[in-house]
C-alpha positions as CSV (number, residue, x, y, z in Angstrom):
1,M,-18.1,-23.6,7.5
2,A,-17.8,-19.9,6.4
3,R,-17.2,-17.3,9.3
4,T,-20.0,-15.0,9.4
5,V,-19.6,-10.8,8.5
6,E,-19.7,-10.9,12.6
7,D,-17.3,-12.8,12.7
8,L,-15.1,-11.5,10.3
9,E,-14.7,-8.0,12.0
10,R,-14.2,-9.7,14.5
11,A,-11.2,-11.4,14.0
12,L,-10.4,-8.1,12.4
13,E,-10.7,-5.8,15.4
14,S,-8.7,-8.9,17.0
15,G,-6.2,-8.2,14.2
16,E,-6.5,-11.2,12.6
17,W,-5.3,-11.4,9.4
18,L,-8.1,-12.4,6.5
19,R,-8.1,-15.3,3.6
20,P,-8.7,-13.7,0.6
21,G,-12.5,-14.6,0.5
22,D,-12.7,-14.1,3.8
23,V,-11.8,-10.4,2.9
24,A,-14.1,-10.4,0.1
25,R,-17.1,-10.9,2.4
26,L,-16.0,-8.7,4.4
27,L,-16.3,-6.0,1.6
28,G,-19.2,-7.5,0.2
29,I,-17.0,-8.3,-3.7
30,S,-16.1,-11.2,-5.5
31,R,-12.6,-13.4,-4.9
32,T,-11.4,-12.1,-7.2
33,A,-12.0,-8.8,-7.4
34,A,-10.2,-9.1,-4.1
35,V,-7.7,-10.9,-5.8
36,R,-7.4,-8.4,-8.0
37,L,-6.8,-5.6,-4.4
38,L,-4.0,-7.8,-3.7
39,N,-2.2,-8.2,-7.1
40,S,-2.7,-4.5,-8.0
41,D,0.4,-2.8,-8.2
42,P,1.1,-1.1,-5.7
43,P,-0.8,-3.6,-3.2
44,Q,-4.3,-2.0,-2.2
45,I,-4.0,-5.1,0.4
46,R,-1.1,-5.9,1.6
47,Y,-0.7,-9.6,2.0
48,R,1.9,-12.7,3.1
49,V,1.7,-16.1,2.4
50,K,0.9,-18.5,5.4
51,P,3.7,-20.7,7.2
52,G,3.8,-24.3,6.0
53,T,1.5,-23.8,3.0
54,G,3.6,-22.3,0.0
55,R,0.9,-20.3,-1.8
56,H,-2.1,-19.5,0.5
57,R,-2.5,-15.5,1.3
58,E,-3.3,-13.9,4.4
59,C,-4.5,-9.9,4.3
60,H,-3.2,-7.7,5.8
61,P,-5.5,-6.2,8.7
62,D,-4.6,-2.8,8.7
63,D,-5.4,-2.8,5.0
64,V,-8.4,-4.8,5.3
65,R,-10.0,-2.0,7.8
66,R,-8.8,0.9,5.7
67,E,-10.5,-0.9,2.9
68,L,-13.7,-2.2,4.9
69,D,-14.2,1.8,6.1
70,A,-14.1,4.2,2.8
71,R,-16.5,1.1,1.5
72,R,-19.0,1.9,4.1
73,Q,-18.1,6.2,4.5
74,V,-21.0,8.3,3.5
75,H,-20.1,10.5,-0.4
76,G,-22.4,13.8,-0.9
77,D,-24.2,13.7,2.5
78,Q,-24.3,17.2,3.8
Protein backbone atom coordinates (compact mmCIF):
# COMPACT_ATOMS: atom_id res chain seq x y z
CA MET A 1 0.00 0.00 0.00
CA ALA A 2 1.36 3.41 -0.96
CA ARG A 3 2.17 5.78 1.86
CA THR A 4 0.48 9.16 2.10
CA VAL A 5 2.37 12.42 1.76
CA GLU A 6 1.93 12.91 5.51
CA ASP A 7 3.47 9.47 6.19
CA LEU A 8 6.37 10.30 3.89
CA GLU A 9 6.97 13.65 5.59
CA ARG A 10 7.09 11.93 8.99
CA ALA A 11 9.53 9.35 7.60
CA LEU A 12 11.68 12.13 6.16
CA GLU A 13 11.69 14.03 9.47
CA SER A 14 12.86 10.88 11.25
CA GLY A 15 15.80 10.61 8.83
CA GLU A 16 14.50 7.70 6.76
CA TRP A 17 16.02 7.24 3.31
CA LEU A 18 13.18 7.24 0.76
CA ARG A 19 12.72 5.34 -2.49
CA PRO A 20 12.53 7.34 -5.75
CA GLY A 21 8.79 6.66 -6.05
CA ASP A 22 8.23 8.02 -2.53
CA VAL A 23 10.32 11.10 -3.36
CA ALA A 24 8.20 11.65 -6.47
CA ARG A 25 4.97 11.49 -4.45
CA LEU A 26 6.37 13.84 -1.81
CA LEU A 27 7.61 16.41 -4.36
CA GLY A 28 4.54 16.14 -6.57
CA ILE A 29 6.49 15.03 -9.64
CA SER A 30 6.61 11.89 -11.75
CA ARG A 31 8.87 8.99 -10.81
CA THR A 32 10.81 9.62 -14.02
CA ALA A 33 11.47 13.22 -12.96
CA ALA A 34 12.61 12.01 -9.52
CA VAL A 35 15.05 9.57 -11.13
CA ARG A 36 16.41 12.45 -13.24
CA LEU A 37 17.27 14.26 -9.99
CA LEU A 38 19.35 11.22 -8.98
CA ASN A 39 21.02 10.83 -12.37
CA SER A 40 21.90 14.49 -12.98
CA ASP A 41 25.56 15.50 -12.98
CA PRO A 42 26.15 16.28 -10.19
CA PRO A 43 23.16 14.54 -8.58
CA GLN A 44 20.60 16.92 -7.10
CA ILE A 45 19.60 14.16 -4.72
CA ARG A 46 22.27 11.79 -3.48
CA TYR A 47 21.36 8.14 -3.13
CA ARG A 48 22.69 4.79 -2.02
CA VAL A 49 21.95 1.33 -3.32
CA LYS A 50 19.81 -0.48 -0.77
CA PRO A 51 21.91 -3.24 0.80
CA GLY A 52 21.10 -6.72 -0.43
CA THR A 53 18.93 -5.64 -3.36
CA GLY A 54 21.52 -5.04 -6.03
CA ARG A 55 19.78 -2.11 -7.73
CA HIS A 56 17.13 -0.52 -5.53
CA ARG A 57 18.03 3.03 -4.61
CA GLU A 58 17.30 5.05 -1.49
CA CYS A 59 17.45 8.85 -1.51
CA HIS A 60 19.36 10.90 1.05
CA PRO A 61 16.87 12.55 3.45
CA ASP A 62 18.79 15.86 3.66
CA ASP A 63 18.70 16.29 -0.11
CA VAL A 64 15.01 15.35 -0.31
CA ARG A 65 14.20 17.90 2.45
CA ARG A 66 16.17 20.59 0.55
CA GLU A 67 14.25 19.88 -2.68
CA LEU A 68 10.92 19.86 -0.82
CA ASP A 69 11.69 23.18 0.89
CA ALA A 70 12.76 24.74 -2.43
CA ARG A 71 9.52 23.64 -4.10
CA ARG A 72 7.43 25.09 -1.27
CA GLN A 73 9.18 28.45 -1.30
CA VAL A 74 6.99 31.39 -2.33
CA HIS A 75 8.54 33.64 -4.97
CA GLY A 76 7.64 37.22 -5.76
CA ASP A 77 5.70 37.80 -2.54
CA GLN A 78 6.36 41.22 -0.99
